[in-house]
ROSE-278172 format. One record per residue (C-alpha): residue number from 1; x, y negated, z negated. Coordinates in Angstrom, 3 decimals. Last residue first. Example, Ala and Ser with C-alpha at 12.3 -4.5 7.8 and 13.67 -1.06 7.14 Angstrom:
% ROSE-278172
[site 2 [13.670 1.060 -7.140]]
[site 1 [12.300 4.500 -7.800]]
//
This chain:
% ROSE-278172
[site 65 [25.327 142.322 -1.737]]
[site 64 [23.703 146.079 -1.208]]
[site 63 [21.488 147.879 1.131]]
[site 62 [22.293 151.860 1.392]]
[site 61 [23.705 152.576 5.359]]
[site 60 [21.397 155.187 6.605]]
[site 59 [20.305 153.170 9.896]]
[site 58 [23.350 152.327 10.643]]
[site 57 [25.217 148.793 10.503]]
[site 56 [24.077 145.777 13.240]]
[site 55 [26.934 142.733 12.690]]
[site 54 [26.754 139.649 11.192]]
[site 53 [29.666 137.443 11.261]]
[site 52 [31.801 135.476 8.522]]
[site 51 [34.748 133.336 9.433]]
[site 50 [38.511 133.963 8.095]]
[site 49 [39.729 133.847 11.598]]
[site 48 [41.896 137.100 10.739]]
[site 47 [40.691 139.098 7.989]]
[site 46 [37.148 138.653 9.967]]
[site 45 [34.529 138.875 6.296]]
[site 44 [30.844 140.374 7.013]]
[site 43 [27.163 140.276 6.730]]
[site 42 [25.976 143.290 7.849]]
[site 41 [22.292 143.728 9.203]]
[site 40 [20.234 146.763 9.326]]
[site 39 [17.291 147.120 12.150]]
[site 38 [13.115 147.153 11.415]]
[site 37 [11.389 150.316 12.026]]
[site 36 [9.530 150.109 14.839]]
[site 35 [6.345 148.579 15.708]]
[site 34 [3.972 146.545 13.737]]
[site 33 [4.988 145.222 10.571]]
[site 32 [3.430 141.506 10.619]]
[site 31 [6.821 140.502 11.364]]
[site 30 [9.442 142.675 12.786]]
[site 29 [11.660 144.155 10.020]]
[site 28 [15.233 143.140 9.449]]
[site 27 [16.788 145.296 7.017]]
[site 26 [19.874 143.604 4.531]]
[site 25 [23.370 144.781 3.726]]
[site 24 [26.010 141.984 1.858]]
[site 23 [29.294 141.179 1.829]]
[site 22 [30.569 144.560 4.270]]
[site 21 [32.823 146.611 3.786]]
[site 20 [35.672 147.149 7.055]]
[site 19 [36.636 149.215 9.570]]
[site 18 [38.251 146.709 12.630]]
[site 17 [37.895 146.485 16.268]]
[site 16 [39.723 143.314 17.475]]
[site 15 [37.432 141.059 19.705]]
[site 14 [38.072 138.092 17.919]]
[site 13 [34.336 138.033 16.469]]
[site 12 [35.243 141.433 14.371]]
[site 11 [34.115 144.817 16.413]]
[site 10 [32.480 147.258 13.580]]
[site 9 [33.954 150.511 12.076]]
[site 8 [32.139 150.317 7.919]]
[site 7 [33.394 150.893 5.248]]
[site 6 [31.200 151.756 2.109]]
[site 5 [31.884 149.844 -1.372]]
[site 4 [29.202 147.599 -0.769]]
[site 3 [27.638 146.520 -4.436]]
[site 2 [24.553 147.263 -6.136]]
[site 1 [21.879 145.534 -5.775]]
//
């Protein structure tokens, strides 16, 4: 998988809106493949607290690691 390079506007756990580059993006799909196509989730690093968190990203964002 290619490295993530595009910034995404997300709300951090500390409540601040920031533009961050995700560490990894993957698709979560329902079990059995029924109904819907799933959502894309990104793993982000909060620069203020130093903690990692997950947030939903747009469907057109490429999967990366």
